[in-house]
N, C-alpha and C positions, 0 to 999 in steps of 0.2 A: 583227817586224810589217813587210807592205809598204804601199807607198802609198794603196794602195785600201782596207784595213784601218782605218787611221787618220786619216787627212783627214778633216776634219767632226766630229769626238769632240772635238779640244781637250784631250784629258787622255794623257798620257804617263806611264804607270806606271814608277816607279823612275828617272826621271830627275833628274840631276846638277845640284842647285841652284847649280850654276857656269856651266850650258848652258841654264835652263830659267826661265822665269818664265810669268806667264799671259799677259803682252803677246807675247811668242815664243812659245807654244805654236800647234801649227794651230789654223785657223780654228773656232770649232765653229759659230758663225751667218754661212751663207751667204746674208745679204737684199741684195746689190748686185747688182741687174737691170740690163739692157742701158742705161735710161736713167741712172743711176747711174754704171756707166762709160764712156758718153757724156760724163758733164758730168766728171770726170776729166781729159777731152781739154780740153774747153771752158775746166774752170778752169787749167789748164797753159798751156794756147796764148791764150787771149781775156787775156793781161795786157800792162800796157806796152812791158815786153822783147818778149814774142812780135809783136808788132805794131811794133816799132820794128826788128826784124831782119828783118821780112816787109817791109815800106818799103827797108829795106837792102840787103835781095836784089835787088827788081824793079829798083834802079838798075845793077845787072850785066846786067842783059836784055835793056835796050836797047828793049822793046817788051813789050806785053800777053802776045801769045800765047807768045813765048821764056819770059815769066817763068810762065804757067801749066804748059806742059809741065816745065820745070824743075822748079816746086815740085812737081806732079802723079806725074813719077814720083819723085821723093823722097819724096813722101807714100805712096805704094802700098809703097816699101822699110820705109819707118819703120810700116806696117801686120804687116808681113810679118813685122819682129821683134819688134814688140810682142807678135804671137801668140806668138810662140815664147817667150818666156820668161814671158807670161801663162799659157800652160796648163800648164808648170810650178808655176807657184803655184795655178792651180787644183786640179790634181791629187795636189800635197805639203800645203796648207795654211798651206804656213809661210810667211814674210817673208825678205827678200834675207839677211841676214847670217844665218839659217839655213840658208837653201839654197846659200851660200856655202861650208859646212862640207863641202858633200859633194867638192868641187874642193881647198879649201884645208885642209882640217883643223879639228878641231874648235876649235882656239886660233888658229889661223894665218888662219885667217877674218875673225878682230878686225882685219885688217889692211886689205881690202879694204873691209871695212864703216869703217874709220875715213877710208880715203879717200873712198869717197861720202860719209860724213858733211860731211867738211870741204869738199869742193865744195859740196854743199848749203848750206851757212853762210857761201860766198861768193856763191849766187845768191840767200841770205835777206838780204844784205846789200844787193845790187844789186837785188831788188824793192822793198826796205824802202825803200830811195834812190829808187826809181823813182815808189812811189806818193807819198811826202813831196813830191816834185816836182810833181806836180800841183797840190797844194793850194800851195805857194810860188807856184806859176804864177798861181793864182788871187790870192793876196793883195797881190802886188807891183803889182796893178792900184790900189791904192791906194796915192798917194803916199806916207805916211809908212812902209808898210810895203817900198816900192821903194827908198827911201832906206836905211832899215834895213839891209836886205840887200845894197846897193850895199858900204854902208860897214863894215860887221861881221863880221869873221871870224874860225873858228878850225877847227880840226883841220884844215886844208886846205881847209875850204868855210864859206859865208856863214855866220855865226849861226844865220840865218833857217831855212837847209837843216837846220842841226845840231837845230835846236828840233824844228822838223817831222817829221822822221826819228827823234828819238826817242819822242813823241807818237803817231807810225805804230809804232815796233814794240813801246811799250806794249800800243796796241790789240789788235795778234796775239794777246799770250799768253791775252787774255779769251775768245779763240776755243777754245782747246785746255785749258779747265777740264772737259770733260764726253768728252774722250777724241775714239776715230776715229767715234762715230757723229754727235758733231756737227759734225764735217768733212765727214763726208757731207751733212748736210743744210745746211750753208752751200755747201758747192762746186755745190749743185743748184741756187741761184740766182746766186751771185756770176759763174760765166761767161756766162750767158745775161743777164748785167746788163750785162758790157761786150759783146755782141753786139749789145744795143739801142742801146749808146751810139753804137758805132762806125756803126751806122747812121744814127742820125741825123747823126753827123760828116758821113759821105761824102754822104748828100743834103744836106745844109745849105752842103756848101761845092758841089755841082753847081749847086744854086741860083743861088747866087751867080755861080759863073762862066759860068751859062745858060746851058749844056748838060752832058749825061753822056758821057764819052767813056771807050774801051778802050784810046784811040790816046795815045800817050805824044808829046807835044809838047817835052821836055824837050830843050835845045840836047845835041849832044854833047861840048860842051867842059865844060857843066854836068856831065854823067855822070863823062867824065873827071876832073875833078876832085874831085868827091865821093867818088871810088872808087880815087882812086891810092895810098893808102897801106896798101890792105884786103889787100894780100898776094895776091890773086885776081890768076889769071892770063889773058891775055887781053883785048881791051878789050871794053864794054858789047855783049852781042850776039853774041861769039862763040861756037864751039864748048866751047873751054876756060872761058869765063867761065859759059856754062851749066851744064855740068857741074860746077863749082865752086859754085855756085848749089845743084843738086841733095846736092852732098854736105855743103856747109853745112847745109843742112836736115835731113838725116838726122843729123848730128854733134850737133844744137841738142839733139837727143831720147836722146844718150849717156848721161846720170844715169839718167834714166827708163827707161832699155834695162835697168839694173841692178836696179831697187826696183819694177817693175811689180809685180810678185810681190805688194808690200805691200798692193796692191788688187785684185788677180785673185782672191788667195785668199779673199777674200770672196764671190765671184760662185759662183752655184751649179752652174753647170756650163760646158764650153766654147762651146756655142751663145749663151749670153749674152753671156760672154766676147767671140765673134768680132761679132755684131751690134751693140754698145756701140763695138766698135772701129772697126769698117767705118765708122759714121755720126759717130766724134769724131774720126777720123784722116784717110782720105783725103778723103774728102765734106767734113767741119767743116775740115779745113785749105785746102783749093780756095777754099773759098767764104769765109772770113776771110782768104787770101789775095788774091784779086779786089779784097774790099773795100778793105786795104790799101792795094793798087795804087790804083784808082779817088781814093781821098783822095789818094793823094801828087799824082797827074795835077792834077785837082783843087784841090788846095793850091799849085802850083805855078802852074797860071794866074789862080789869086785873086790870089797874095801876092808872087808873080815871084820866090820863094825856094825849095828843095825843105829840107821840113819832116817830118821821120824820127820826131820825137816826138809822141803825140798832143795832151801838153797844151801844148807850143809853138802847136798848132793852135788849141786851144779856147783860148789865152791872148789869140788874136788875133780870136775873137768880138766883133762888136760888142753883141750880146746879153749882159748880165751873168747874167740867171735862165739861158740855156745855157751860159755859162762856167764858173757854180758848180754847176750839172749833169753837168756833163761832170767837173768836177776833183773830186767828191765821188764820183761814179759809182767815175771811175778807181782812186781812192785806196781805196776803203773795198774794192770788187772785187778788185783786186790786192792787199789783205791778204788776203781769204779764199784767193785764188789762192794764194798764198805760203806759205800752212799747209798745205796741198793739197800744194805739189809741192817744198816745200823742209822743210817741220819733219816729216811723218809717216817720212822716210828715215832722218834722223839720229835721229829719238828711239826709231826702233828700233836702230838703227846702237850707239847709245851704250848702250841697254839691254841689247844681247847683248854687248857687252864687260864691263859690270858689273851681270849678271841680279840679282845677291843685293839691290844697292843703289839699283839705276835701275832704275824702270820708264818705262812709255810716257811720262809728263809729263811727268818729272824730264829724260828723255833729250831731251826737245822745248827743256826749259828751257836745258840747256846749250847746246846749238845755237844759240839766241835770244841769250845772251850770249858766243857765239864770234863773230856777226852784230855785235853791236854792238860788240866791239873789232876789226873787220875793216872797219867803217864808213869810215874814211879811205882805204880801199883800194875802196872801194865804186864798180865798171868801167863806171856808166851813163855818162861822156861817153866814153867811148872806142870802138874801132870795134868793133861787134857781130860781124862776122864774126870779126875775129881773137880776140876772147874766146871766142867759143864754138869756134873750132876748138883751144885751147890748151888750154883745161878740156876740152872732148870729147877730146885725145889720151890724156889721162891714164884714161879710162875703158876705152877700146877694149880693152885685153890682159884686162884682167877680165872683162868681157863673154866674151870669146873662148873662155877659159878655159873660161868654166862653159859656157857653150852647147856647145861639143866633149865635157866631159865629161857631160853631161845626157844627150845627142842620142846620139852617136856611139859615147861609150865606156857608156855604162851604159843606152842605148836609152831613157833615160824612165824606168825603175825606182830608186826607191830605197826603204831601208830608213830611212823616217823618224822612228821611235824611235831608230835607232841614232844620229843627228843631235845627240840631246841626253844620251847616255852618254860618258863619260869614257872607259871601254874598248873601244868600240864597233870600229865597222867602218872610221870615218874617223877614229882616230887617228892612221893612218900613222906620220908618226917625232914620236912623242911630240907627238902635239896639230898637228903638225907637215905640212902636204905640199911637201917638198923640190921635186919636178918641177915644182908647180905655180907657184913662185915663181919658177923658174929659167926656165920659159916667159916667165911677167909680166916678169922682167927686160929680157929678149931684147928683148921686144917693145914694152917700156919704149923701149928705147934708140931703135931705130927710127921710132916714135910721136911721142915728146916730146923725148928729151933733144939728139938727131941733127939731128931740122929747128929747135929753138927755141934752142940753143946752139953751132951750130959751120954753116959753110957750104960740108959736105960734101955736101950731099943736093939737088936741084934746087930752086930758090926755091918752086915750086906744090906740094912735098910736104907741107907742113906744111897743106895744104887738107883733104889726104887723110891725116893721121894718126890717125885712127880706124881707117877702115879697116885699114891696114896695123898696126895694133896688135892689131886682132881677128884679122884674116889670119895674121901672122907667130906670134903668141903660141898661138894655138888650132894651129894647125901644128906647132909646138914642143910641144906640149902632148900633144899626139895621138900625136908620135912616142915620146916620151920615156913615157906612160902605157902606151902599146902594147907597147913594149918590159919595162917593170915587171912588167907581165901576166904578159908571156911568150906561152906557146900555151895561150892562152885562159883560161888560171887566172883566177879574177876573184878575188885576194886584194887588198882593197883596201889591206892594211899596206904593200904592195909600193912 
């Protein structure tokens, strides 16, 4: 059966139990309209980490106009890329690990699925640490908690940090009990809640500063000191720095380029998806970045220092009520955001590897446990730009191969039923598509391995690692796949 005849039915006659369960089946209910798609992005962007990255990138731009230009260009690129993967989700109705079978093979797709899942687990831990940090920032206003925080440590963190992390980690598990529909309802308020709190934060600081300004008066020596170890070429405000900001902003969404189809498959049509993406990506991203920039400037004017974390700012509030409201809003909303951005993907990914034994919920629990084990390495205190580049570079080759296969090789047509068959079109070499792995390996060498483990490439290369991974792996795959198909014969086992 073709894409159009099966998508939306949720039923695959004769599907292999090793490749199919109800959670991996094509979406039967398509009730995610533009507002729900919009809130996927408010939930993903309006997190403490999203603010932290936006505020960090503001420093590289040296001024507000530069910042909006760089973020605007990056946001338009993100919009185009999300539509590409989103259209595939709408048309096929399948989640990311199933879609990956078309290019990597029915068994080979487990590899990119697990790569994406592990990355999500890292982000899961980082976002949970961010949420718990907001609570810690509130608690240390009490002298007893401040003393406990300063003098008791475990797992490389303060004991108070660990306790708050465990509480936040446990609360997230309560959200996932009812599956994707509960996730949808939760995200519909979690993202907007952070928006409201960010506006309150910005207004409070502007009033305290005595003015509202789009002009940065942060001295250049402060900007240079804050950005010196981030690996971004050029000085703040230079063309090289602005290009890097746009690239890092695009790379920040590298994991979601792979699995946005996990959400898009619930959209009724491309028009609903496109409308939700339009408001949720370029419009929402630019406005959120504006608020982050204004807040960063106002915080510097009020406190005389660059504060990149919202919880650091709220901790300085004179009003205990506002401080508590900000901390609780950031914490609870970030929990919901984390579920949307970093729970859904590994839940499907682990279910794809063990469809007989692992459903959506169990896959999510596995992700939560891995995130807990990774907690000592949660990169909340490191450079946002560097972390995004390293993580993103691992995703680029996979995305390049999948998009080349879907749009250039297959022209947007998939045998959806075959994605669930052990002896179907996507078996390739015993379930593994060797050419896809060759292309991915070559792309990974240039996107991840050489820039991070050698000095053979220019220092700026790592900033664009995701782009190199997409382009190189995609090009190699196209050449190998086209050669295997020969003179137009579409024998997928080649």
